Each structure stands twice: as structure tokens, then as C-alpha cells.
C-alpha positions in Angstrom: 165.1 313.6 232.5 166.4 311.8 229.5 169.0 309.9 231.6 166.3 308.8 234.0 164.1 307.5 231.1 167.1 305.6 229.8 167.5 303.8 233.1 164.0 302.4 233.5 163.7 298.7 234.4 162.3 298.0 230.9 163.2 299.2 227.4 161.8 302.7 226.8 161.0 301.8 223.2 157.8 300.1 224.5 156.7 303.4 226.0 157.2 304.9 222.5 155.0 302.0 221.2 152.3 302.7 223.8 152.2 306.5 223.1 152.1 305.8 219.4 149.3 303.3 219.9 147.1 306.0 221.4 148.0 308.7 219.0 147.4 306.5 215.9 144.1 305.4 217.4 142.9 309.0 217.5 144.4 310.0 214.2 142.8 307.2 212.3 139.6 307.5 214.3 139.4 310.9 212.6 140.3 309.3 209.3 137.9 306.4 209.2 135.1 308.2 210.9 134.5 309.9 207.6 132.9 306.6 206.5 129.9 307.4 208.9 130.0 311.1 208.2 129.9 310.2 204.5 126.5 308.6 204.9 125.2 311.5 207.0 126.5 314.1 204.6 125.0 312.4 201.6 121.6 312.3 203.4 121.9 316.0 204.5 123.0 317.5 201.3 122.0 315.1 198.6 125.3 315.2 196.7 126.2 312.3 194.4 128.6 309.7 195.7 131.6 310.4 193.4 131.6 314.1 194.3 131.3 313.5 198.0 133.9 310.7 197.9 136.1 313.2 196.1 136.3 315.1 199.4 138.0 312.1 200.9 140.2 311.6 197.8 141.5 315.1 198.1 142.1 314.5 201.8 144.1 311.4 201.0 146.2 313.1 198.4 146.8 316.2 200.5 147.6 314.0 203.5 150.4 312.2 201.8 151.8 315.3 200.1 152.0 316.9 203.6 153.4 313.7 204.9 156.4 314.1 202.6 157.2 317.2 204.7 156.2 315.5 207.9 158.9 312.9 207.4 161.5 315.6 207.0 160.1 317.3 210.1 160.6 314.1 212.1 164.2 313.9 210.8 164.9 317.5 211.8 162.6 318.3 214.8 161.4 315.0 216.2 157.9 313.8 217.2 157.8 315.8 220.5 157.3 319.0 218.5 155.7 317.7 215.2 152.9 315.7 216.7 151.5 318.2 219.3 151.5 321.0 216.7 149.6 318.7 214.3 147.1 317.8 217.0 146.4 321.4 217.9 145.9 322.3 214.2 143.6 319.3 213.6 141.4 320.1 216.6 140.9 323.6 215.3 140.1 322.4 211.8 137.5 319.9 213.0 135.8 322.7 215.0 135.8 324.8 211.8 134.4 321.8 209.8 131.3 321.8 212.0 130.3 325.1 210.4 130.8 324.2 206.7 127.7 324.3 204.5 128.9 323.8 200.9 130.8 321.0 199.1 133.6 323.5 198.2 133.9 324.2 201.9 134.3 320.4 202.6 136.9 320.2 199.9 138.9 323.0 201.5 138.4 322.4 205.2 138.4 318.6 205.3 140.2 317.8 202.0 143.1 320.1 202.6 143.3 321.6 206.1 142.3 318.5 208.1 144.6 316.4 205.9 147.5 318.5 207.0 146.8 317.9 210.7 146.3 314.2 210.3 149.6 313.9 208.3 151.5 315.4 211.3 150.1 312.9 213.8 149.5 309.9 211.6 151.0 307.0 209.8 153.9 308.4 207.9 155.1 310.5 210.9 155.2 307.3 213.0 156.6 305.2 210.3 159.5 307.7 210.1 160.7 307.2 213.6 159.3 303.9 215.1 161.6 301.7 213.0 164.6 303.5 214.6 163.7 302.0 218.0 163.6 298.4 216.9 165.5 296.1 214.4 165.1 292.5 215.5 161.5 293.1 216.7 160.6 295.8 214.2 157.5 294.1 212.7 156.1 293.2 216.1 156.7 296.7 217.5 155.2 298.3 214.5 152.3 295.9 214.6 151.5 296.7 218.2 151.8 300.5 217.7 149.7 300.4 214.5 147.1 298.2 216.1 146.0 301.4 217.8 144.4 302.3 214.4 142.0 299.3 214.8 141.1 300.4 218.3 140.4 303.9 217.0 138.2 302.3 214.4 136.4 300.3 217.0 135.6 303.2 219.3 135.4 306.4 217.3 133.3 305.7 214.1 130.4 304.0 216.2 130.7 306.8 218.7 130.4 309.4 216.0 127.4 307.5 214.5 125.7 307.6 217.9 126.3 311.3 218.3 125.0 311.8 214.7 121.9 309.9 215.6 121.1 311.8 218.8 122.4 315.2 217.7 123.8 315.8 214.2 127.1 315.4 212.3 128.2 318.9 213.3 128.0 318.2 217.0 129.9 315.0 216.3 132.8 316.8 214.7 133.0 319.3 217.6 133.3 316.3 220.0 136.0 314.7 217.8 138.0 318.0 218.0 138.1 317.7 221.8 139.2 314.1 221.6 142.1 315.0 219.3 143.5 317.4 222.0 144.4 314.3 224.1 147.3 313.7 221.8 149.2 316.8 222.8 150.3 316.0 226.4 151.2 312.4 226.0 153.5 313.2 223.1 154.9 316.3 224.6 156.0 314.5 227.7 156.8 310.9 226.6 157.6 310.8 222.8 161.2 310.6 221.5 162.7 310.3 218.0 165.6 308.0 218.6 166.9 305.6 221.3 170.4 307.2 221.1 168.8 310.4 222.7 168.4 308.4 225.9 171.7 306.6 225.6 170.0 303.4 224.4 170.4 301.0 221.5 167.6 299.6 219.3 165.6 296.8 221.0 167.2 297.8 224.3 170.4 295.8 223.6 173.2 296.5 226.1 176.1 298.5 224.7 178.7 296.3 223.1 177.1 293.0 224.1 176.7 290.4 221.4 173.3 288.7 220.9 174.8 285.2 221.5 175.8 286.2 225.0 173.1 288.6 226.1 170.6 285.8 227.2 172.4 282.6 226.1 169.7 280.3 227.4 166.9 281.7 225.3 166.3 282.1 221.5 166.6 285.6 220.2 166.1 287.2 216.9 169.1 288.6 215.0 169.1 290.7 211.9 170.7 288.7 209.1 172.3 290.8 206.4 171.8 289.1 203.1 173.2 291.8 200.8 176.1 293.5 202.7 176.9 295.7 199.7 173.4 297.1 199.6 173.3 297.5 203.4 176.6 299.5 203.3 175.1 302.3 201.2 174.3 305.5 203.0 170.8 305.9 201.5 169.5 309.3 200.6 166.3 310.1 198.7 168.2 310.8 195.5 170.0 307.4 195.7 166.9 305.6 196.5 164.9 307.0 193.6 167.6 305.8 191.2 166.9 302.1 192.1 164.4 299.7 190.7 163.5 298.6 194.2 162.2 302.1 195.0 159.8 302.0 192.0 158.7 298.5 192.9 157.8 299.9 196.3 155.9 302.7 194.6 153.8 300.2 192.8 153.0 298.2 195.9 152.3 301.4 197.9 149.9 302.5 195.2 147.8 299.4 194.5 147.4 298.3 198.2 145.8 301.6 199.3 143.8 301.8 196.1 142.0 298.7 197.3 142.0 299.4 201.0 140.7 303.0 200.8 138.3 302.1 198.0 136.7 299.5 200.3 136.9 301.2 203.7 135.4 304.5 202.6 132.4 302.8 201.0 132.0 299.9 203.4 129.3 301.5 205.6 127.5 302.9 202.5 127.8 299.5 200.9 126.4 297.6 203.9 123.5 300.1 204.1 122.8 299.5 200.4 122.8 295.8 201.3 120.1 296.1 203.9 121.8 297.1 207.1 120.9 300.1 209.2 123.5 302.8 209.5 124.0 302.1 213.2 124.6 298.4 212.6 126.9 299.1 209.7 129.0 301.4 211.9 129.1 298.6 214.6 130.4 296.1 212.0 132.9 298.7 210.9 134.1 299.0 214.5 134.6 295.2 214.7 136.6 295.4 211.5 138.9 297.7 213.4 139.4 295.1 216.2 140.4 292.4 213.7 142.6 295.0 212.0 144.5 295.3 215.3 144.8 291.5 215.5 146.1 291.4 211.9 148.6 294.2 212.5 150.2 292.4 215.5 150.0 288.9 214.0 151.2 289.8 210.5 153.8 292.2 211.8 155.2 289.5 214.0 155.0 287.0 211.1 157.0 289.3 209.0 159.8 289.2 211.6 159.7 285.4 211.7 159.3 284.6 208.0 159.7 287.5 205.6 157.7 290.6 204.9 156.4 289.5 201.5 154.9 286.2 202.8 153.2 288.0 205.7 151.8 290.6 203.3 150.5 288.0 200.9 148.6 286.2 203.7 147.0 289.5 204.6 145.9 290.3 201.1 144.4 286.8 200.7 142.3 287.4 203.8 141.4 290.9 202.6 140.2 289.5 199.2 137.8 287.1 201.0 136.5 290.0 203.0 135.8 292.1 199.8 133.8 289.1 198.4 131.8 289.0 201.6 131.1 292.7 201.4 130.0 292.5 197.8 127.5 289.8 198.7 126.0 291.6 201.8 122.5 291.6 200.4 122.5 287.8 200.0 123.1 287.1 203.7 122.9 290.4 205.6 123.0 288.7 209.0 126.3 286.8 208.2 128.4 288.2 205.4 129.0 291.7 207.0 130.6 290.0 209.9 132.7 287.8 207.6 133.8 291.0 205.9 134.8 292.6 209.2 136.8 289.6 210.3 138.6 288.7 207.0 139.1 292.2 205.6 140.0 293.6 209.0 142.7 291.0 209.6 144.0 291.2 206.1 144.2 294.9 205.7 146.0 294.9 209.1 149.1 293.9 207.2 149.5 297.3 205.6 150.4 299.4 208.7 153.3 297.3 210.0 154.5 295.7 206.7 154.8 298.8 204.5 157.2 300.8 206.8 159.0 297.6 207.7 159.6 296.7 204.1 160.8 300.2 203.3 163.1 300.3 206.3 164.5 296.9 205.5 165.6 298.3 202.1 166.4 301.9 202.8 167.0 302.3 206.5 169.3 305.1 207.6 169.4 308.7 208.8 167.4 309.9 205.8 164.7 307.2 206.1 162.0 309.7 207.1 162.4 311.6 203.8 162.6 308.5 201.7 159.4 307.1 203.3 157.8 310.5 202.8 158.4 310.2 199.1 157.0 306.7 199.0 153.9 308.0 200.9 153.0 310.0 197.9 152.2 306.8 196.2 150.0 305.8 199.2 148.1 309.0 198.8 147.5 308.8 195.1 146.5 305.1 195.4 144.1 305.7 198.2 142.6 308.8 196.6 142.1 307.0 193.3 140.5 304.0 194.9 138.1 306.0 197.1 136.9 308.1 194.1 136.8 305.1 191.7 134.4 303.2 193.9 132.0 306.2 194.2 132.2 306.8 190.4 131.4 303.1 189.7 128.4 303.2 192.0 127.0 306.4 190.4 127.5 304.8 187.0 126.1 301.4 187.7 124.1 301.6 190.9 126.3 299.0 192.5 129.7 298.5 194.0 130.3 295.1 192.5 132.6 296.2 189.6 134.6 298.4 191.9 135.1 295.7 194.5 136.2 293.2 191.8 138.8 295.7 190.7 139.9 296.2 194.4 140.6 292.5 194.7 142.9 292.6 191.6 144.6 295.7 193.1 145.4 293.8 196.3 147.2 291.1 194.3 149.1 293.7 192.2 150.4 295.1 195.5 151.7 291.6 196.5 153.4 291.2 193.1 155.3 294.5 193.4 156.5 293.7 197.0 157.8 290.3 195.8 159.7 292.1 193.1 161.1 294.6 195.6 162.4 291.6 197.6 163.4 293.0 201.0 164.1 289.3 202.0 167.1 289.5 199.7 168.6 292.4 201.8 168.0 291.6 205.4 166.0 289.1 207.4 165.0 288.9 211.1 165.6 285.3 212.0 165.6 283.4 215.3 169.1 282.8 216.7 169.4 279.8 219.0 172.1 278.7 221.4 174.5 276.3 219.8 176.2 273.5 221.9 179.6 272.0 221.6 
């Protein structure tokens, strides 16, 4: 079967991208649906926002702790085994979640058990093997695959809100469990860890054929090694930790998710506080997902054409404008939520393709899954801190304004750390054009 897949009339890496698109859409549909469940749970139980947001904070921390192991599982067992097991586990946990009646139960079932399942089918798992399939078009491929996250946000949170409105949040979680099961067959049959398993090379390049002669009449991208000494190192997690670049990445991986999760978890609640109905706020959140997909593809491609740092900075500038619009929702509730959805959605879309691409540009190799798993711990702590901080500030002041101002500062801190990490000084993907004469 593997030999037949390797002889398809198109590069099998795009099948990997398509399967990943669907899987990530469902995984993050579960993740971001908590924004609408958050409002329903607050209404049902009357808990304060910081305590309830703490459920999501624990989920985020646990997710990335588990993702450290998930990266190693991908290195050892591959996605065909790891992802279906994770999906089966997550479906069972969501079914169990529909029976929970206490905040401690939510902390255990959603905060820990669901986080394990999402980690096995989610971002870090895919970031550990997708870069192996592409080098020259890494940012574009990651952007397309990760844009599934936005489509999941478009479809699942509004769908869950609709089910909550006509039934209740427990029925919605049981339905979500059934949807998660769709992940199992497509990954079991079509997913692969590495192009070499099918006798292929990254990007589908013919064996032994140089880029200049593969399609001489067309421009192609080539990976330009800027620092050959760095590139020659066989990176392990121990070697990576000993470098300054690793710790610059840790800083960028912390502050970006601090802002992103701090905004996304509280976006629906913030819009409701600004005068929108829960259903309309969920619809705006879904549109945010669409523009997130556009941002993932556009900024991922831009990172290939320019450099990762520039693409990421453009994204964070757009996200900052979106946070300002969200903070002012009550001033123009018929306009500013849509500006938030467009600007923040496009801008935060930089995270999914740019983060793993930056890490792979610096530390690619056979141990990349483990290295990215270590970096993902910073993603977890940043996202958890940001989600809790926004709820704490609201409980303290009755407003999200201070939290959102801090989130904007965090977005720019993330930019600063990535410029210091400087993947552009190691390798660049640049267009290579035919020369004459």
C-alpha cells in the first residue's frame, strides 16, 4: 500500500495536509468551544470567572505537559497510532464530561483528562511531523493544515451554542464526542509520519534531481542555509536547551499564547458584557475562525517568501488592532465585534504556522518532536496564565480593559523574542529563478 501511495500523480504530502486540516479543525473545535460552554457554565452554576477560567487554564497546562510526551510518541510510533488513540480517549472523556456537576469534576475531567486527548490529536502532535513533509513550502503547507483550526472555530462553537440553546450544554458535549470519533478512520488509513516511509523526499522533489533542473522554466523556492555550522549540528533536546535561541523561543512561545488564550477564552463573555447576545457573540467568534484560516495560509506563505519574524510581526500588529476593537465593543456593538473578528482572527492566525516553522528552521532533525514538545510547555504556561489573568482582572475590576491592554503588550513581547531568536540567520526559503547566459 505504501508503494502505491508513493506513486500517486501528486505529492502525497498534500494528502497529509488535508487529513491534518480535518483533524485540527475537530481538535480545536473542542478547544475553542469552551468559550461558549464557559458562558453556559457560568449561568448554570454561578461560579466566579477566575475559578471557572481556571478550568481552562488547567486544561492548557495539562495539554502541553502531555504534548511533551506526544511529540516523543510521534517520533517513536507515528501519527497513525497516536492520533486515533487520542481521538478515542477524547470522545470518551467528553461523554463523561456531560455528567459532571461540580467545579472539581470540571477541573479533573476537562482540565486533565480532556487535555490529554486533545494533546494527542492537536497542535504539537501535528507540528512534530508536518514539517518533515515540506522544506521549501513549509510555511504554506503548515498554514493550510493549521487553517483547519479556523474552520473548526467557524463550525463547532456556533453549533454547540445552538445545541445549548435548544437543549443544554450536556447534550452539546455528548454530540461533540460523536464528532471527535470522525478523526479515527481518516488518520488510521491516510496519515503517515515521514515521506521516506513512502520512498519520497520533502516537497515531492525527485530523487537526486537539483532544483535548478527540476522545472527550469518556472521559479521555485530553495532553502538557503545562512549558518552552515549551526545547520550541521545533529540537534537533541539536551543540545537545544543549552542554546540562547532555545530560551528566546521559550519567551516568544510564552507571551504569544498568554495574549491569544487570554483573549479567545473571554471573547464571547466580553462581547456579551458589551451588549451582544450569546448567539450573536458565538457567530462573531465563528467568523474570527474564518479569518484565522486566512491568516494562517497568508502569513505562513509570507514567512516562506520573506522571513518568519516579519510575518509574525504583521500578524501581531493585526491582532493588537483586534484586541482594541474587542475592548471597545460597548461603544459600537454593531461594528467593533466584526472588526475584532477580522483583525484578531487574521493576526492570531500567524501562531499556528509560524511557531512550528520557526522552531523547525532552528532545530530541525530526527529529534524535533521532542524539542518542540519541550517548547510547547511554554505555550501551555503562557496560555494558562493568560486565560486565568483575564478572568481574575474581570472579577477584580468588573471589566476586561486592563487585561486586554496587558494582552497587547504580550503580543509585542512575543515579537521581540522571535527577532532575538533570529531563524532568518540560519535558513531562509527564497525564490530561485532561472538564470540566463
